[in-house]
C-alpha positions in Angstrom: 0.0 0.0 0.0 2.8 2.4 0.9 4.5 1.7 -2.4 1.3 2.5 -4.3 1.0 5.8 -2.5 4.6 6.7 -3.1 4.2 5.7 -6.8 1.1 7.7 -7.1 2.7 10.8 -5.5 5.8 10.4 -7.7 3.7 10.1 -10.7 1.7 13.2 -9.7 4.8 15.1 -9.0 6.3 14.1 -12.4 3.1 15.1 -14.2 2.9 18.5 -12.4 6.5 19.2 -13.2 5.8 18.4 -16.9 2.7 20.5 -16.9 4.6 23.5 -15.4 7.4 23.1 -18.0 5.0 23.0 -20.9 2.7 25.7 -19.5 2.6 29.1 -21.3 2.4 30.8 -17.8 6.0 31.9 -17.7 5.9 33.3 -21.2 2.7 35.1 -20.5 4.1 36.6 -17.3 7.3 37.7 -19.0 5.3 39.3 -21.8 2.9 41.0 -19.5 5.7 42.4 -17.5 7.4 43.8 -20.6 4.1 45.2 -21.8 3.4 46.9 -18.5 7.0 48.3 -18.4 6.7 49.8 -21.8 3.3 51.3 -20.9 4.6 52.8 -17.7 7.6 54.2 -19.7 5.2 55.9 -22.2 3.2 57.4 -19.4 6.4 59.0 -18.0 5.5 58.0 -14.4 7.7 59.0 -11.5 8.5 57.2 -8.3 7.0 58.3 -5.1 10.4 59.7 -4.0 10.7 61.8 -7.1 7.1 63.0 -6.7 7.8 64.0 -3.0 11.0 65.8 -4.2 8.9 67.8 -6.8 6.3 68.7 -4.2 9.0 70.0 -1.9 10.6 71.9 -4.7 7.3 73.4 -5.7 6.6 74.6 -2.2 10.0 76.3 -1.9 9.5 77.9 -5.4 6.0 79.2 -4.3 7.5 80.8 -1.2 10.2 82.4 -3.3 7.7 83.7 -5.8 5.7 85.2 -2.9 8.8 87.0 -1.6 9.7 88.3 -5.0 6.1 89.6 -5.5 6.4 91.4 -2.1 9.7 92.9 -3.1 8.2 94.1 -6.5 5.2 95.6 -4.7 7.5 97.4 -2.3 9.6 98.8 -5.2 6.5 99.8 -7.2 4.8 101.7 -4.3 7.2 104.6 -4.2 7.1 104.9 -8.0 3.3 104.9 -8.0 3.1 107.5 -5.3 5.6 109.7 -7.2 3.5 109.4 -10.3 0.3 110.4 -8.5 2.1 113.4 -6.9 3.2 114.7 -10.3 -0.3 114.4 -11.8 
């Protein structure tokens, strides 16, 4: 009885191994990964780290623009006041 079970299990193992070798699953997986990789490249996606870096850069640039706008306003005020006085 034990020999029959062992033979059965060995036969099952052999058949499953053959099935996995002849299965198109690895080819499909490889092709799908390649297709997804190409699609992601075309979409020009960025990693989360890159995105976080861009968010930080954008925040600092917004702060810089706000300071520059304040400086421009401060420089324009005396010129506007002088122009009104001459009118």
